[in-house]
C-alpha positions in Angstrom: 109.5 16.7 181.4 109.6 19.7 178.9 108.2 21.9 181.5 110.6 20.6 184.3 113.5 21.0 181.9 112.4 24.6 181.1 112.1 25.5 184.8 115.5 24.1 185.5 117.2 25.9 182.7 115.4 29.3 183.5 115.7 29.5 187.2 115.5 26.3 189.3 119.1 25.4 189.1 120.0 28.7 190.8 117.5 28.7 193.5 117.2 24.9 194.4 119.5 25.0 197.4 117.8 28.3 198.5 114.7 26.6 198.5 115.6 24.0 201.1 115.6 26.3 204.2 112.4 27.9 203.0 110.3 24.8 202.6 111.6 23.4 205.9 109.0 24.6 208.6 110.5 25.7 211.8 110.5 23.5 215.0 107.4 23.9 217.2 109.1 24.2 220.6 110.9 27.3 220.0 110.8 30.6 222.2 109.1 33.7 220.8 112.5 35.3 220.1 113.7 32.2 218.2 110.4 32.1 216.2 110.7 35.8 215.3 114.3 35.4 214.1 113.3 32.4 212.1 110.5 34.3 210.2 112.9 37.3 209.8 115.5 35.1 208.1 112.6 33.4 206.2 111.5 36.7 204.7 115.0 37.7 204.0 115.7 34.5 202.0 112.3 34.8 200.2 113.3 38.6 199.1 116.5 37.5 198.0 115.0 34.7 195.8 112.6 37.4 194.5 115.5 39.5 193.3 117.5 36.7 191.8 114.3 35.2 190.0 113.3 38.7 188.6 116.8 39.6 187.5 117.3 36.3 185.8 113.8 36.8 184.0 114.9 40.1 183.1 118.2 39.1 181.5 116.4 36.4 179.4 113.7 39.0 178.2 116.6 41.5 177.3 118.4 38.6 175.4 115.2 37.8 173.4 114.7 34.5 175.3 111.2 35.1 176.2 110.4 31.4 176.7 113.1 30.9 179.3 112.0 34.0 181.2 108.5 32.7 182.0 109.6 30.1 184.8 111.8 32.6 186.5 109.1 35.4 186.4 106.6 33.2 187.8 109.0 32.2 190.8 109.4 36.0 191.4 105.6 36.4 191.3 105.0 33.5 193.7 107.5 34.6 196.1 106.3 38.2 196.0 103.0 37.2 196.7 104.0 35.0 199.7 106.0 38.1 201.1 103.8 41.1 200.2 100.3 39.8 199.9 98.3 39.3 196.5 97.3 42.8 196.0 100.7 44.5 196.9 102.2 47.1 194.3 105.3 45.0 194.8 103.8 42.4 192.4 103.5 44.7 189.6 107.0 44.3 188.2 106.6 40.6 188.1 103.3 40.8 186.3 104.7 43.3 183.8 107.8 41.1 183.2 105.5 38.0 182.6 103.3 40.2 180.3 106.4 41.1 178.2 107.7 37.5 178.1 104.3 36.2 177.1 104.2 38.8 174.2 107.5 37.7 173.1 106.3 34.2 172.7 103.3 35.3 171.0 100.8 34.3 173.7 98.8 37.7 173.8 95.8 36.4 175.8 98.1 35.4 178.6 99.9 38.8 178.5 96.8 40.6 178.5 95.6 38.7 181.7 98.9 39.8 183.5 98.7 43.2 182.4 95.0 43.4 183.7 96.3 42.1 187.1 99.1 44.8 187.2 96.7 47.6 186.2 94.1 46.6 188.7 96.7 46.6 191.5 97.9 50.1 190.4 94.2 51.5 190.2 93.4 50.2 193.6 96.7 51.6 195.2 96.1 55.5 195.8 99.8 56.1 196.6 101.1 54.2 193.8 104.4 55.8 192.6 104.8 57.4 189.2 107.7 55.1 188.3 105.5 52.0 188.6 102.7 53.7 186.6 105.2 54.7 184.1 106.3 51.2 183.6 102.6 50.1 183.3 101.9 52.6 180.6 105.0 51.5 178.7 104.0 47.8 179.1 100.4 48.5 177.9 101.8 50.4 175.0 104.2 47.7 173.9 101.2 45.1 174.1 98.9 47.4 172.0 101.8 47.7 169.5 102.2 43.8 169.3 98.5 43.5 169.0 98.4 46.0 166.2 96.3 48.5 168.0 98.6 51.6 167.3 96.3 54.4 168.3 95.9 52.9 171.7 99.6 52.1 171.9 100.4 55.8 171.2 98.1 56.8 173.9 99.8 54.7 176.7 103.2 55.6 175.3 102.2 59.2 175.5 101.2 58.7 179.2 104.6 56.9 179.8 106.3 59.9 178.5 104.2 62.2 180.5 104.6 60.4 183.9 108.4 60.0 183.3 109.0 63.5 182.3 107.1 65.0 185.2 108.8 62.6 187.6 112.5 62.3 186.2 112.7 65.5 184.1 112.1 66.2 180.2 115.4 65.0 179.1 115.7 62.0 181.3 116.9 58.6 180.3 113.4 57.2 181.5 111.5 59.5 179.2 113.7 58.4 176.4 112.4 54.9 176.2 109.0 56.2 175.7 110.0 58.3 172.8 111.8 55.4 171.3 108.8 53.0 171.5 106.5 55.7 170.2 108.9 56.4 167.3 108.8 52.6 166.5 104.9 52.8 166.2 105.0 55.8 163.7 107.5 54.0 161.9 105.2 50.9 161.6 102.6 53.4 160.5 105.0 54.7 157.6 104.9 58.2 159.2 108.6 58.6 158.8 108.9 62.3 159.6 107.5 62.0 163.0 109.4 58.6 163.5 112.7 60.3 162.7 112.0 63.5 164.8 111.2 61.1 167.8 114.4 59.1 167.2 116.4 62.2 167.0 114.7 63.4 170.5 116.0 59.8 171.9 
């Protein structure tokens, strides 16, 4: 009951009506053209649900409601898998969001599992964009910070900054997030001079 209630509060209330046409199978006696149109409509609806579920989960995470974010992020992952396949780079944002939400509720083993899955997809996708790699490095850095592994966190955040700077520019907003999280790590290590210098850079 608790799980169903959490799911309802998180996302199900918003997508319940949208699921009906998706779960209804197409009539068998359709022409090729009608079947193709039906399939296109199905994919369009699924992509809409992915966007809605992902943005809802993101809102919850940004609002510090990590527990509420998990069911919505799981819906985003499930529909992304249905639309793009289980090894598509399109799944990485949902995995990273699930890792962040799991870290937020203190479930580090679960977060590690999601990060490993995202990392595997990125490693096995040769043409993976720098923006996705950047997000992965930042997520790995934040996870290592939560786990207390500061040296590894700094390594991943440095990669994040490098990728963001080379893709978006040295003074980009995208790079500033990496500097900010790196400053937080130095702050936790009591290295105030370095931390303050990085905060100033942000």
